[in-house]
N, C-alpha and C positions, 0 to 999 in steps of 0.2 A: 424290833421285835413284831413288826407287821400290824396285824389286827389285834394283837394281844392287849388287854386292859390291865392297867397296873392298880394295885390296891395296896393298903398297909395296915398293920393293927400293932397294937402295944402290948408287950408283956412286961409289966412293971415299967423301969425307966428305958427299955430297949423299944425301939421302932423297928418293926420287920415289914419289908416290901416283898411283894411279890406279883408274878406276871400270870395272867390266866388268859386261857384261849379255848375255843371249842366248846362241843356239849356232847353229851352222851350219858349212858347209864352207868359208866364206870370213870374215875377219876384216876389219873396219872400225876405223881407228884415227882418233880424232879429236883435233885439237890446237887450243886455244883461242888467243886474240891476247893482246896485252899487257894486263894487268891483269885478264883473265879467269880461269874456273876451269873445272873440268870440270863444274860445275853448269850452266852454259849450254846444256850438250848434252844435258840431261835429255830433252827432248822428242825430240830425234833418236834418242836411245838406246832410248826406248820405241817409235818408229815402225819401227826397223830389227831389235829384238830378236827378232820372231818369225821372221826369215828368216836372220839374221847374228850371228855373235860381236861385239860392239861394246865397243870399248874406248877410253876418254877419259883421255888423260894430264893431271895438274896439273904443267906445265913448272916448272923450278927457278925459284925466287922466286916462286912463285904458290901459292895455296890450302894444301894440307896437305903440299906439298913444301918442301924446306929453303928459308927465306924469305930468307936473306942468303948464298948460295953465293958463293964467292971468284971463281969463274970463269963469266962471263955472255958469253963469246964465242959465235959463230955455231957454231963446232966442238963445244963443250960442249953446246949444244941438240941438234944433230945427233947426237952421239954417246949422248944420254939416248934419243932415239926409236929407233936403232939397236939400242941395249939392251934397250929395251922389246919391239920385234918380235921380237928373237932369244928373250927371255924367253917370249914367247907362242907359241914353237915355230919361229920362223925363216921359215914359209912366206910367200911375198908377199901383202901386204894391199892393200887400198884405203887411200890415206893421204889424209885431209881435213884442210886447215888453214884457218883464218881468220886474216886479217891478218898478224900476225908469225908466228903458226903455220903459215900458208900458205907464208911464205918458207922456214920451218925445214923444211916438207915438200919443197919443191922441192929444196933442198940435200941432203935424204936421198936422195931418187929420182934426183938427178944422181950421188951419190957412190956409191950402193948400189943399182943398178938390179935386182939378184936379190931384194931385199927389197920392191920397190912393182910391184904389177900394174896400179895405176890411181891417177893423182893428181889431185885435187879441190883448187884453190887458190879459197878464198872471199874475194874481195875483198882479194886478195894481189897483190903485184907482185914485181920483181925486186929490189928496193931502191935504195939509193943515193938522196940529195936534198940540199939545201943545209942547213947547220945551222939557218937559220931555220925549217926546217920542223920541226925537234925542238923549238923553244920553245914553241909553243902547246901541244904534248903535254905539255911538262914543267911548265907553268903548270896545266894542268888536273890533273895528277897531285898537284900540291902543293897544289891547292885542296881536296883532300879533307879533311874533317875527321878527328881521329883516332878518333872515335866518333860514331854517329848514335844518337839517343836511341831510334829505333824504325825500322820497317821505312817507315812513311809518310813519315818525314823524308829517308830515302835516296831515295825514289821521286820526291819533290819536288826534291831536290837534281839528281838524275841527268837528268831530263827525257827527252826522246826518246819513242820509242815505248812505249806501256804494256807491251807483251810483253818489250821489251829491259830495261827500267827492272827489272821483276819478276824477270828471269831473272838479272840481275847483282845483285840483292838477295839472291837464294838463295845466292849465293857469299860473302857476309859471314860472319864469325865473330862468334859471341857473345862479349861482352866484359863486364866488371863494370858499365859504364856504358851498355851498350846492343849496338850492331853495329858491328863495326870491319873496315875492308879487310884482306885477308890478303896483303899485299905492302908493300914498302918503296919508297918513290919514287926514293931514289937509285939503288937495285938496276935497276929498271925502267928510268929515264933511260939507264943505262949499256948495259942490253941492246937497247935501241932504237937507240942510237947505233952499235953494231955491225951493225944491218941498213942504216943510212943511210949508213954510210961509203962504200960503193961499190956500184954496180949490179952485179949478178951475172950479166951476159948470158952469160958463158961456160958457167956451170953451167946456165943454161936451154936454151941450145941442146944441151948435153948429155944432157937427160932423153929417156929413149927411151919411158917408159910413156905410155900414151894420157892426156891431160891435158883437164881442162875447167876453164874460168875461170868461177866463178859470181860474177856481179856485180851490184850492187844499181843500180837506175835511177838512185838519187841517191847512188851510192858515192863513194868516194874515189880511186880508180885512175884515173890520167889516161887520157883515150881514146887519145892518141899511144902511150903504152906497151901499151895493149892491144893496139892495131892491130900493133906490131911483135912482140908476143908470139905473136899468131896467124898471124905468117907461118912459124912453125915447123911442120913436118909432123905430125900428129897431135894438134893443139890445137883444140879446140871452146869456144867462147865463150857463155855464156848469160846473159841478163840478166833479172831478177826486177822485175816492175813494182812501184812503190811501195815499194821497199826501200832502205835506206841502206847503211851499212858494215855493220852487223850484219844481214846478210841473213837468216840461219837464226833470228832473233829478231824481226824487224820483221815478216816473212811466213813464219811457220813451217809452214803447211800447203803453201804453194807451194814452199818450200825442200824439204820432204820429198818431195813429189811429184816434183820435179826430180831430187834425189838418187837416187830409187828408180828413176827412169828411167835414170840414169847406171849404177847398179849391176845392172839387167837388160838394159842395151844398147838402151834406147829413151828416150834424153834428150830 
């Protein structure tokens, strides 16, 4: 993470880690998606740190935060982010979340409008899906080896764009036998199930902060859901060409340019 400083704090039995870089009058908080870590935001943090205070949370069940928390409800994830923002001083932040992190960000903005001045949802929707949509994600999570012998082995396993694979590799932890994922599949499946159990349209409609939907040209959010989300006043949709679900990793330069535009009022 370069010059980023690492910190942690506790919420009951759960320890939460976060990286912080930069300085400025405005804070940007970054939330990774399922199975991600703060490491995937390294390039974003470097790109923003000259003008903003930038903070990337490792959410419960991920990274250096508590790996097996007893509570993986949506309320628990929302409470973690609220506690982080309050720890940072409580001033309204730009809240950026990718995938499941974007769903969490939406709920934070809906329930705590005083804490969020701007909401950026990266390849994220309102949740709610058939159980069959959970099954391929669960199979993928359970297909990961307990340990990869080296970085090259992980990159070959992960596939996808080179940028995404390398960024995910940065989030692995050293193990006696090589490099290991820093999450437990059972925990993540339970966390994702809480997102998919029902669509949160009521929460979506109650968000008052200006909202930006950042989508990959080859992303995962259904077009009809995006269309409905865009009917709410104050919503802008931006599609980044040649990007998939990991927009910020597939097209990092385009992503950073677009995010900077949002932050300066020129998306």
